[in-house]
C-alpha positions in Angstrom: -8.2 -0.6 -11.3 -10.4 -2.8 -9.2 -10.5 -2.2 -5.5 -8.9 -5.5 -4.6 -6.0 -4.8 -7.0 -5.4 -1.4 -5.6 -5.5 -2.8 -2.0 -3.2 -5.7 -2.8 -0.7 -3.4 -4.6 -0.7 -1.0 -1.7 -0.2 -3.6 0.9 2.5 -5.5 -1.0 4.4 -2.2 -1.8 4.1 -1.0 1.8 5.5 -4.3 3.2 8.4 -4.3 0.8 9.3 -0.7 1.4 9.0 -1.1 5.2 11.2 -4.2 5.1 13.8 -2.3 3.1 13.5 0.9 5.3 13.6 -0.7 8.7 15.9 -3.7 8.3 19.3 -3.9 6.9 18.0 -6.3 4.2 18.6 -3.9 1.3 22.0 -2.8 2.7 23.2 -6.4 2.8 21.8 -7.2 -0.6 23.3 -4.1 -2.3 26.6 -4.7 -0.5 26.7 -8.3 -1.6 26.3 -7.5 -5.3 28.8 -4.6 -5.2 26.2 -1.7 -5.4 26.8 -0.3 -2.0 27.5 3.2 -3.6 23.8 3.5 -4.1 23.1 3.3 -0.3 23.6 7.1 0.1 20.5 7.8 -2.0 18.3 5.0 -0.6 16.4 7.2 1.9 15.4 9.6 -0.9 13.6 6.7 -2.6 12.4 4.4 0.1 10.6 6.8 2.4 8.6 8.5 -0.3 7.8 5.1 -1.8 6.6 3.9 1.6 4.4 7.0 2.0 3.0 6.5 -1.5 2.2 2.8 -0.9 0.6 3.6 2.5 -1.5 6.2 0.8 -2.5 3.7 -1.9 -3.5 1.2 0.8 -5.6 3.8 2.5 -7.2 4.7 -0.8 -8.0 1.0 -1.5 -9.5 0.6 1.9 -11.6 3.7 1.5 -12.9 2.5 -1.9 -13.7 -0.9 -0.5 -15.6 0.6 2.4 -17.5 3.0 0.1 -18.5 0.1 -2.2 -19.6 -2.0 0.8 -21.7 0.9 2.1 -23.3 1.5 -1.3 -24.1 -2.2 -1.7 -25.5 -2.5 1.8 -27.9 0.4 1.2 -29.1 -1.1 -2.0 -29.9 -4.5 -0.4 -31.7 -3.1 2.7 -35.5 -2.8 2.3 -36.8 0.7 2.3 -38.3 1.5 5.7 -40.6 4.2 4.4 -42.6 1.9 2.2 -43.2 -0.7 4.9 
């Protein structure tokens, strides 16, 4: 996967999981469609999903930083030869 794709996936997943964890949006949605029986298990899914997506975001940022450092070292002139 490309660094930008990893980062976009991590950020989007983190935002969606956070909205579902910290607001009653998912509770209202599941209640409206008659699936409120699933609400008892929702924390077992959303909190690990949030942790995974936050980890994926951190990994994407780390890869982007590493690539930027690598490219900046390659474009800088060598000081020893000057």
